[in-house]
N, C-alpha and C positions, 0 to 999 in steps of 0.2 A: 395502553395495554402492554403488559410485560411480554417480552419475547419468550416463546415456549420452546419445547424440545431441548436440544443441547444449546441452542441459542447462540452459536458462535457466528458472528458477522463482523465485517469491518465497519466500525461505527464512526471513525474519524481518523484524521492524521494530525500529528504535531510536527512543526518545523523548528529545528534548533539552528539558530543563525547568529553570527557575530554582529550582524546589522539588522536588528529587529524591525525598525521602522521602514527602512528601504525595502527589505524583503516582504514585509506586510503589504506595502503599497504596490509592489510589483505584482504579487499574486492576486491581490484584490482587483487591480486594473486588468490583468491578463485574463482572469477567469470569470470576473463579474460581468453582469450585463452592461452594455455601453451606457455611459453616463456623462453628463455635461461637467466640464471642469476637471481639476486634478484631485488628488487625495484630500485636499482641504475642503473640497465641496461634497464629499460623501464619506460615509462611515466604513473605513477599511475593515474594522473588526466584524461588522455585520455581514459584509460581502464575503469575507473569509468563512465565517460560520455557515453561510448559505451554500458554500462549496465543500463543506466537510472538513475544513481546517480548524481544529479546535483551539489551537494556540500557536503563537510564534514567540519564542523566548531564547535567551542567550544560553550558551553552554555553561555548565557549572562543574566544579571540581568533582563532586560526588554524583553527578547526573550524566545524561547522555551527551556525547559530543555532537558537533555540527552534523546535520543531516535530517532525515525523515524518521519519525517514530510512528508506526501504525497503532491505532487504538482499537482493540478487538473487544466486542461484547461477549462475555462468557457466562456460563451458569454460576460458577463459584470461583471468584478471583483467588481466594486463599488456597483452594485446592490446586488451581493451575500453577501458582507459585511453588507449592510443595512439589508438584511433578517436575517443574523446571529444576529445582534444587536436586531432586533425586536423579535427574538425567544429566547432571554435570554442569548445570547453569547456576543461577542464583536469583534470589528474590530481592526486590528493591521497593521502597515506598517513598515516593516523592509527590504524593497527592497534594501536599500543602503548597508546593511551589508551582505545580502544574495547574492548579485550580480545578476543583471538582473532585469527586470520589474516584480516584484512579490509582492503580497499583502498577508495578512494573516487574518484569523479569529480564534477565540477561542470559544469553546462550554462552557456550564455551569460548566463542570468539569475542565476547564482550559486547555484542549487539543488543541494544535495548528494544523492548516491546512493551507497550502499555496495554493493560486489560482493565475492564470494569464490569462489575455485575450489578451496577445501579439500574433500576428499572428505566427502560427507554421506550418511548412511544414509537409507533411505526413512522410517524412524521419525523421524529428525530433521526431514526435510522435511515430514512429516505434522503437526508441531506447529502450523504456521501454519493448517492446515485450509483452510476456504473464505474466510478473511480475505483481503481484496484491497486494492489501492491504485489511486487515480486521481491523475493529474497535472493540475492546473488551469493554464490558459494562455489568453491572448488570441489566440494564434496556434497553434491545434491542429495544423495541417498541418506547420508547422516543428518543433513539439515531437515529433510522431509520427515524423517523418523522423529527428530526432536520436536518439531513444531506440531506435527499431527498428534503426538503424545501429549504435549503440554496443553494444547487447545482442544483436545478430545475430538479429533477429526479423522476422517478417512483420507487415504492418499492413493494416487496412481501416477504413472509416468506416461508421457506421450511417446508412442512408438516411432522410432527412427528420427527423433528430434536431434539436431546437431549440437544443441546445448543442454541435452538431458533434462528437458523441461518436465517438471512434476507439479501436480496440483493437489492442494489439500482442500477438502470440501466437506460440507455438512448438509445433508438432506437435499442433494442436487444443487446446492448453492456453492459456487466457487468462493473460497475465503481468501486464498493467496496462492501465488505461484512460487516455485523454487527453481532457479535456473543457474546453469554453470557460467562462470566468467567468460567474457567474449560476447559478441552480439550486442544486446542492449546494455550489457555491463562491460563494454569495450574498454573503459578507462578505470575499471575497478581494480584496486590493489588489496582490498580486504573485504570480508563479508559485510553486507549492508542491505537495508531496505530501499527499494525504489518505488515511488508512487507514480501512477499513471492517472492523470486527471481526464475525466470524460468530457470531451468538448464536441460541439456540433460539427466543426470543420477543422480537422487536424492541420491541413496545409495552411489555412488562413491564420489559425492561432500560432502556428510555427513561425510564419512570416512576421506577425506582430511581435512575438517574443524576440526574434532576432533584431528587429528594428529597435527594440528597447534595451539591447545589449546582451541578450543571451547568445550562447554559442551552441551550434549543432554538434551533438555527439553521434547520434544515429539519424540519418535523414529519414523523412517520411517513407514508410514502407508498408506493405500489406502482408499479413499472416493469414492463416486459415480462419482466424477468429476476429481480427480487427485491423484497422489502419492505425499506425502508431509512429511516434518519433520520440527521440530522447535528446534533451538539451541540458546545458549547464547554465544556471541562471547568473545574472551579473554579479552575484555575491558568493558564487562558488558551489552552490548545491545542485546536484543532478536531479532532474525530474523528467517525467514522460507525459506525453499527450496520447489519447487513445479514443477511438470510436469503433464500437463493435460493428462488424460486418460478417455475417455468418454464411456467406456464399459457399465457402469451401469446407465448412466444418463437418459436413456429412461423411467426408472421406477420412477423417482423422480417427486413428485407432489408439486405444489406451490399454496399458498393461496394469492389471491389478494383482493382488496376491493369489487370486484364483484363476487367472487366465487373461486373454486378450479380448476386448470388446470394443464396440464403437463408442467414441467420446459421448455422443448424444444419449447413449444408454445410461450414462453416469451422472451427467450434470446438464443443467439448462444454460445455454450460452446467451448472454445479453439480457438476462432476466434479473 
């Protein structure tokens, strides 16, 4: 069944890494269901796909640098690329090397984002689960304007958030967050995407990651929406772990273009 309405959803993520095999094995082991033996005993590619990681590949001269690239499902990829160019970014086409019908755009800071308008089933979209992405920037207002325009989304900001947290959303569905450097982007020196993988137990997964060589960037902590942690994997890429916990969300206020309302009036949390 093709996605209807504006159809913007996080469909998957890509990892660009200098060490493709080791990175693939690490995330397949960390995020996949427990299995006997090591990587040689199970299919790392299949385990990654089941967690919404569409590909792991090396950086290329004309492609994105090391890091995470979100893949958003949009109504019309060509129109989204046009809007990116009109807003000061650029359009890129690397579908041949990424595998699958996928296009890209870059923002003024050179950050890459993947988009696809290929028909996706609800089952395919469900693979990403509650995994989510945030974009880190020093200028969250401009970043939120750019991405909400390119992806055809609405936006709002969280009232009294120390990192000027903004959310871009579609039909009560959170598509991505925009956050100022500091906090979860404590080690950031340039704008980038950060992926938070949905896990059953943040603390347990955090401990396993550290045992496997990951380094803690932000210890496990609670927000009004989730429990989360941020790490740097053994091969240099920063990633997050998250589990929705909506106990305090009823008290969160959001500011839109027309006024201030409660967050739950705008989006569904953990859905």
